[in-house]
C-alpha positions in Angstrom: 4.0 -15.2 -102.3 3.3 -18.6 -100.7 2.4 -18.4 -97.0 4.1 -20.9 -94.8 1.7 -22.8 -92.6 3.0 -24.1 -89.2 1.1 -25.4 -86.2 1.5 -23.1 -83.2 3.3 -24.3 -80.1 3.6 -23.3 -76.4 5.4 -20.0 -77.3 2.6 -18.9 -79.7 -0.2 -19.7 -77.2 1.7 -17.7 -74.5 1.9 -14.8 -76.9 -1.9 -15.0 -77.3 -2.3 -14.9 -73.5 -0.3 -11.7 -73.4 -2.3 -10.2 -76.3 -5.5 -10.8 -74.3 -4.5 -8.1 -71.8 -5.1 -5.1 -74.0 -8.2 -6.8 -75.4 -9.6 -7.2 -71.8 -8.6 -3.6 -71.1 -10.6 -2.1 -73.9 -13.6 -4.3 -73.2 -13.6 -3.5 -69.5 -13.3 0.2 -70.3 -16.4 0.1 -72.5 -18.6 -1.9 -70.1 -17.5 0.0 -67.0 -18.4 3.3 -68.6 -21.9 2.0 -69.5 -22.5 1.2 -65.8 -21.0 4.5 -64.7 -23.3 6.5 -66.9 -26.0 7.0 -64.2 -23.3 8.2 -61.7 -21.8 10.6 -64.3 -25.2 11.9 -65.2 -25.9 12.7 -61.6 -22.5 14.1 -60.9 -22.4 16.6 -63.8 -26.1 17.0 -64.5 -25.3 16.6 -68.1 -27.7 17.0 -71.0 -28.7 13.8 -72.9 -26.5 14.8 -75.9 -23.5 15.5 -73.7 -24.0 12.1 -72.0 -24.0 10.4 -75.4 -20.8 12.3 -76.4 -19.0 11.0 -73.2 -19.8 7.5 -74.3 -19.4 7.9 -78.0 -16.3 10.1 -78.4 -13.9 7.3 -77.6 -15.2 4.7 -80.1 -15.8 7.5 -82.6 -12.2 8.7 -82.6 -10.9 5.2 -82.4 -13.0 4.1 -85.4 -11.8 7.0 -87.4 -8.2 6.2 -86.8 -8.2 2.3 -86.8 -7.6 1.9 -90.6 -4.7 4.5 -90.4 -3.2 2.9 -87.3 -3.5 -0.6 -88.8 -1.7 0.6 -91.9 1.0 2.3 -89.8 1.4 -0.9 -87.8 2.0 -2.9 -91.0 4.7 -0.4 -91.9 6.5 0.4 -88.6 5.8 -2.7 -86.6 2.6 -4.0 -85.0 4.2 -4.8 -81.6 5.7 -1.3 -81.5 2.3 0.3 -82.1 0.9 -1.9 -79.3 3.5 -0.7 -76.8 3.0 3.0 -77.7 -0.8 2.6 -77.5 -0.6 0.9 -74.1 1.6 3.6 -72.5 -0.6 6.4 -73.8 -3.8 4.7 -72.8 -2.6 4.3 -69.2 -1.7 8.0 -69.0 -5.0 9.3 -70.3 -7.0 6.9 -68.2 -5.7 8.7 -65.2 -6.6 12.1 -66.7 -10.2 10.8 -67.4 -10.5 9.5 -63.8 -9.9 13.0 -62.3 -11.8 15.1 -64.9 -13.5 18.0 -63.0 -16.1 18.6 -65.8 -18.1 16.7 -68.4 -16.2 18.6 -71.1 -12.8 17.6 -69.9 -14.0 14.0 -69.6 -15.1 14.1 -73.3 -11.6 15.4 -74.2 -9.8 12.7 -72.2 -12.0 10.1 -73.8 -11.1 11.4 -77.2 -7.4 11.0 -76.3 -8.1 7.5 -75.2 -9.5 6.8 -78.6 -6.3 7.8 -80.3 -4.2 5.4 -78.3 -6.9 2.7 -78.3 -6.7 2.8 -82.1 -3.0 1.7 -81.8 -4.0 -1.3 -79.6 -6.7 -3.2 -81.3 -5.6 -3.7 -84.9 -2.2 -4.7 -83.5 -3.6 -7.5 -81.4 -5.7 -9.1 -84.2 -3.0 -8.7 -86.9 -0.4 -10.2 -84.6 -2.7 -13.2 -84.1 -3.1 -13.5 -87.9 0.7 -13.7 -88.3 1.4 -15.9 -85.2 -1.3 -18.5 -86.1 -0.9 -19.5 -89.7 -2.8 -22.8 -89.6 -6.6 -22.2 -90.3 -8.1 -24.3 -87.5 -5.7 -22.9 -84.8 -6.3 -19.4 -86.1 -10.0 -19.8 -85.9 -9.7 -21.0 -82.3 -7.2 -18.1 -81.5 -9.7 -15.6 -83.0 -12.5 -17.2 -80.9 -10.4 -16.7 -77.8 -9.7 -13.1 -78.9 -13.4 -12.5 -79.3 -14.1 -14.2 -76.0 -11.6 -11.8 -74.4 -13.9 -8.9 -75.3 -16.8 -10.8 -73.6 -14.7 -11.7 -70.6 -13.7 -8.1 -70.2 -17.4 -7.1 -70.5 -18.2 -9.7 -67.9 -15.5 -8.5 -65.5 -16.2 -4.8 -66.1 -19.6 -4.5 -64.4 -18.4 -6.5 -61.4 -15.2 -4.5 -60.9 -17.0 -1.3 -61.7 -19.8 -2.2 -59.3 -17.4 -2.7 -56.4 -15.6 0.6 -57.2 -18.8 2.6 -57.7 -20.2 1.5 -54.4 -17.1 2.5 -52.5 -15.4 5.2 -54.6 -16.3 8.0 -57.1 -17.2 7.3 -60.7 -13.7 8.2 -61.9 -12.2 5.2 -60.2 -13.5 3.0 -63.0 -10.9 4.5 -65.4 -8.0 3.6 -63.1 -8.6 -0.1 -63.9 -6.4 0.4 -67.0 -3.2 1.0 -65.0 -2.8 -2.5 -63.3 -3.9 -4.2 -66.5 -1.4 -2.4 -68.7 1.7 -2.7 -66.5 2.2 -6.5 -66.9 1.5 -6.1 -70.6 4.3 -3.6 -71.1 6.7 -6.0 -69.4 5.6 -9.3 -71.0 5.0 -8.1 -74.6 8.6 -7.6 -75.6 9.5 -11.1 -74.1 6.8 -13.2 -75.7 5.2 -11.4 -78.7 7.3 -11.4 -81.9 7.5 -8.2 -84.0 5.9 -8.4 -87.4 5.4 -5.9 -90.3 4.5 -5.8 -93.9 7.8 -6.6 -95.8 6.7 -4.3 -98.7 4.8 -1.4 -97.0 3.5 1.5 -99.0 4.2 5.2 -98.0 2.3 6.9 -95.2 -0.8 8.3 -96.9 -1.7 11.4 -94.9 -4.6 12.5 -97.1 -6.2 9.1 -96.8 -5.9 9.2 -93.0 -7.6 12.6 -92.9 -10.4 11.5 -95.3 -11.1 8.3 -93.2 -11.6 10.5 -90.1 -13.6 13.1 -92.0 -15.9 10.4 -93.4 -17.1 9.2 -89.9 -17.1 12.2 -87.6 -19.6 14.4 -89.4 -22.1 11.5 -90.0 -22.2 10.7 -86.2 -22.5 14.4 -85.4 -25.5 14.6 -87.8 -27.2 11.7 -86.0 -26.7 13.3 -82.6 -28.1 16.6 -83.9 -31.2 14.8 -85.1 -31.7 13.5 -81.6 -31.0 16.9 -80.1 -33.5 18.6 -82.5 -30.8 20.6 -84.2 -31.2 22.7 -87.3 -31.9 20.8 -90.5 -29.4 22.8 -92.5 -26.5 21.9 -90.1 -27.6 18.2 -90.1 -27.7 18.0 -93.9 -24.3 19.8 -94.2 -22.6 17.5 -91.7 -24.0 14.4 -93.4 -23.0 15.7 -96.8 -19.4 16.4 -95.7 -19.1 12.8 -94.3 -20.6 11.2 -97.4 -18.3 13.3 -99.7 -15.2 12.5 -97.6 -16.1 8.8 -97.8 -16.5 8.9 -101.6 -13.2 10.7 -101.9 -11.5 8.1 -99.6 -12.8 5.2 -101.7 -11.8 7.0 -105.0 -8.3 7.6 -103.7 -7.8 4.0 -102.6 -8.9 2.7 -106.0 -6.4 4.8 -107.8 -3.4 4.0 -105.6 -1.0 1.1 -106.4 -0.5 0.5 -102.7 -3.7 1.7 -100.9 -4.0 2.3 -97.2 -7.2 0.1 -97.4 -7.8 -2.2 -100.3 -11.5 -1.4 -100.9 -11.5 -3.9 -103.7 -11.9 -6.5 -100.9 -15.5 -5.4 -100.6 -16.2 -6.9 -104.0 -15.9 -10.3 -102.3 -19.4 -10.9 -100.9 -18.4 -13.0 -97.8 -15.8 -10.3 -96.8 -18.4 -7.5 -97.1 -21.0 -9.6 -95.3 -18.6 -10.5 -92.5 -17.8 -6.8 -92.0 -21.4 -5.8 -91.8 -22.3 -8.7 -89.5 -19.4 -7.6 -87.2 -20.8 -4.1 -87.2 -24.4 -5.0 -86.5 -23.6 -7.6 -83.8 -21.7 -5.0 -81.8 -24.4 -2.4 -82.6 -26.9 -4.7 -80.9 -24.7 -5.3 -77.9 -23.7 -1.7 -77.1 -27.2 -0.4 -77.8 -28.7 -2.9 -75.4 -26.2 -2.1 -72.7 -26.9 1.6 -73.0 -30.5 1.4 -71.9 -30.4 -1.8 -69.8 -27.8 -0.3 -67.4 -30.0 2.7 -66.8 -33.1 0.6 -66.4 -31.5 -1.7 -63.8 -30.0 1.2 -61.7 -32.4 4.1 -62.2 -35.7 2.4 -62.7 -35.3 -0.8 -60.6 -33.0 0.9 -58.1 -30.3 -1.8 -58.2 -26.8 -0.9 -57.1 -24.1 -1.0 -59.8 -22.7 -4.3 -58.4 -26.1 -6.0 -58.4 -26.9 -4.6 -61.9 -23.6 -6.1 -63.1 -24.5 -9.5 -61.5 -27.8 -9.5 -63.4 -25.9 -9.3 -66.7 -23.2 -11.7 -65.8 -24.9 -14.9 -67.0 -25.5 -13.3 -70.4 -21.9 -12.2 -70.7 -20.7 -15.7 -69.8 -23.0 -17.1 -72.5 -21.3 -14.7 -74.9 -17.9 -16.3 -74.1 -19.3 -19.8 -74.4 -21.1 -19.1 -77.7 -17.9 -17.7 -79.3 -15.9 -20.8 -78.3 -18.6 -23.3 -79.3 -18.9 -21.7 -82.7 -15.5 -23.1 -83.7 -16.4 -26.8 -83.6 -20.0 -26.0 -84.8 -18.9 -24.6 -88.2 -17.1 -27.9 -88.9 -20.5 -29.5 -89.3 -22.8 -26.6 -90.2 -22.1 -24.0 -92.8 -21.0 -20.6 -91.4 -23.8 -18.6 -93.0 -26.4 -20.8 -91.2 -24.7 -20.4 -87.8 -24.3 -16.7 -88.1 -27.8 -16.1 -89.4 -29.2 -18.2 -86.5 -27.1 -16.3 -84.0 -28.4 -13.0 -85.2 -32.0 -14.2 -84.9 -31.2 -14.9 -81.2 -30.2 -11.3 -80.9 -33.4 -10.2 -82.5 -35.4 -12.4 -80.0 -33.6 -10.6 -77.1 -34.7 -7.2 -78.3 -38.2 -8.3 -78.9 -38.4 -9.7 -75.3 -37.2 -6.3 -74.0 -39.6 -4.4 -76.3 -42.6 -6.5 -75.2 -42.0 -5.9 -71.5 -41.2 -2.2 -71.0 -41.4 -2.5 -67.2 -39.1 -5.5 -67.3 -38.0 -7.2 -64.2 -34.3 -8.0 -63.5 -35.0 -11.6 -64.3 -36.5 -10.8 -67.7 -33.6 -8.6 -68.6 -31.2 -11.4 -67.5 -32.9 -13.8 -69.9 -32.9 -11.2 -72.8 -29.2 -10.5 -72.3 -28.4 -14.2 -72.3 -30.1 -14.5 -75.7 -28.3 -11.5 -77.0 -25.0 -12.8 -75.7 -25.4 -16.1 -77.5 -26.0 -14.3 -80.8 -23.2 -11.8 -80.4 -20.6 -14.4 -79.3 -21.1 -16.7 -82.2 -21.5 -14.0 -84.9 -18.5 -12.0 -83.7 -16.1 -15.0 -83.7 -17.0 -16.2 -87.2 -17.2 -12.7 -88.8 -13.7 -11.8 -87.5 -12.3 -15.1 -88.7 -13.8 -14.6 -92.2 -12.4 -11.1 -92.5 -8.9 -12.3 -91.5 -8.8 -15.3 -93.8 -9.6 -13.2 -96.8 -6.2 -11.5 -97.0 -2.5 -12.5 -97.0 -0.7 -12.4 -93.7 1.4 -9.4 -94.8 -1.8 -7.3 -95.0 -3.1 -8.5 -91.7 -3.0 -5.0 -90.1 -5.2 -3.5 -92.7 -7.7 -6.4 -92.6 -7.7 -6.3 -88.8 -8.3 -2.6 -88.9 -11.4 -3.2 -91.2 -12.6 -5.7 -88.6 -11.9 -3.4 -85.7 -13.4 -0.4 -87.6 -16.6 -2.4 -88.0 -16.6 -3.2 -84.3 -16.1 0.4 -83.3 -18.5 1.9 -85.8 -21.0 -0.6 -84.5 -20.2 0.6 -81.0 -20.6 4.3 -82.1 -23.8 3.8 -83.9 -25.2 1.5 -81.2 -25.3 4.4 -78.8 -25.6 7.2 -81.4 -28.6 5.7 -83.1 -30.4 3.7 -80.4 -29.3 6.1 -77.7 -30.5 9.1 -79.7 -33.9 7.4 -80.4 -34.2 6.7 -76.7 -33.3 10.3 -75.7 -35.7 11.6 -78.4 -38.6 9.4 -77.1 -37.9 10.4 -73.5 -38.0 14.1 -74.4 -41.2 13.7 -76.3 -43.0 11.7 -73.6 -41.8 13.4 -70.4 -44.6 15.4 -68.7 -43.0 18.1 -66.4 -45.0 19.4 -63.5 -45.6 23.1 -63.2 -43.5 25.3 -60.9 -40.1 24.1 -62.1 -37.3 26.6 -62.8 -35.9 26.8 -66.2 -32.8 24.9 -65.0 -34.9 22.2 -63.5 -37.0 21.9 -66.6 -33.9 21.4 -68.7 -32.3 18.8 -66.4 -35.4 16.8 -65.9 -36.4 17.0 -69.6 -33.0 15.7 -70.8 -32.3 12.4 -69.0 -33.8 10.1 -66.4 -30.8 10.8 -64.2 -31.6 14.5 -64.4 -35.2 13.9 -63.5 -34.2 11.9 -60.4 -31.9 14.7 -59.3 -34.6 17.3 -59.7 -37.2 15.2 -58.0 -35.1 15.1 -54.9 -35.3 19.0 -54.7 -39.1 19.1 -55.0 -42.0 18.5 -52.5 -42.8 14.8 -52.1 -46.0 14.8 -54.2 -44.5 16.8 -57.0 -41.3 14.8 -57.0 -43.2 11.5 -57.1 -45.3 12.8 -60.1 -42.1 13.8 -61.9 -40.4 10.4 -61.2 -43.5 8.5 -62.4 -43.6 10.5 -65.7 -39.8 10.2 -66.2 -39.9 6.4 -65.7 -42.8 6.1 -68.1 -41.1 8.2 -70.7 -37.9 6.2 -70.4 -39.7 2.9 -70.7 -41.7 4.1 -73.8 -38.3 5.0 -75.3 -37.0 1.5 -74.6 -40.0 -0.1 -76.3 -39.4 1.9 -79.5 -35.7 1.5 -79.4 -35.8 -2.3 -78.8 -38.4 -2.9 -81.4 -36.4 -1.1 -84.1 -33.3 -2.9 -83.1 -35.1 -6.3 -83.3 -36.2 -5.6 -86.8 -32.6 -4.6 -87.7 -31.3 -7.9 -86.3 -33.7 -9.9 -88.5 -32.5 -7.9 -91.5 -28.9 -8.6 -90.5 -29.6 -12.3 -90.2 -31.0 -12.3 -93.8 -27.9 -10.4 -94.9 -25.6 -13.0 -93.3 -27.6 -15.9 -94.9 -27.3 -14.3 -98.4 -23.7 -13.0 -98.3 -21.8 -15.7 -96.4 -23.0 -18.7 -98.4 -19.9 -18.9 -100.5 -17.5 -18.4 -97.5 -14.8 -21.0 -97.0 -16.3 -23.9 -95.0 -13.6 -25.7 -93.1 
């Protein structure tokens, strides 16, 4: 079927502005939580593993359902899924804000993941159908990607103000004023779209897609927690088996939920992996830098957010500048160079474990330049690989890569950091069993325990805890830097044959 190409006008660009609201919402939610981690750690005295679950459960559930929700949007209407997701997200944000325990907060975050999965594929697939002309679509995707960065930039500032004047739960209530105008404006400006020839709802594939991801992340977390080898191997095995069965089922269906044959096209596969690894680097960096700024350097949440603001603005600028840049330079060179900037950022952090706020500001600016450019171009390459009718499924692949990167950024790098902290912390004698557990799990826990101890003992504990945390940052950042170099090589090799327009 021939796709009609038309240049977008004022109505289409207004629709894009409306679609930026849920994008900003999800980005703000992710960044605000990163900066609220120290406060949550102090409020609930959580273990390191529980703290990681509070962060990870939302993108984990979201990633597991994105492909399914993208497919359902193609079938039942992308705008409809967007509206349902917005309403549910607002309601559960209020539940998360008033959670009385860490366990209930984890449950509320899981619910947010379900409704968040309805939001994100819908925004990108609607853009794919609204903007049919390649150059305009690339610019629209750049603005979409910049929306994530803008939300990330806004999140620390809004969150910093709220955390200085209110309790940690106030950061979740930001969703309500952002979603209300979206619920009003979306039916007016955003056209409905769907696949004219959708396949049936494939419940087994939905279940397999979830079963492929959850056990693998659980296994990673158990490795960090020093869990039993048998349980770790069993969980990883279940995830791998479910993934194999999912791929096998898609290959044997005439109308698959996800056309895995797309992965035979090297630029598509490379773009998906670049998308995943770029977000992996961003989220992993935010996980430890937010704690270093607040718990090690003693900055308030607002001042910590201001330290990262230049880097987040660079992320936006890099995403927008990538559009005219690829008209003159091949995409594989731009993306590879961008990922090398991300690697340089991690190596700067690894070489200065007791980094000042200025050093971290510079490192995050380098990282932002890399993430902004690579995210914009990888998303555009993913979307341009499929017909407009299958935009929901392709958008879901892009969003799944984004959220899997988010999950593994904290699950892998966060787990390495937690493991290094546990290995290097030197607890003073005389602590109760409860104090030993709290101080040995997280830096926030050590700070809480130190306040209960005599001055000299507390100072010794704090010194050891900070040293253990910084040693974990050195290992984590070094490994992430090597991974970014590998991803740059991957981009150079796989994106060479990508369409250069």
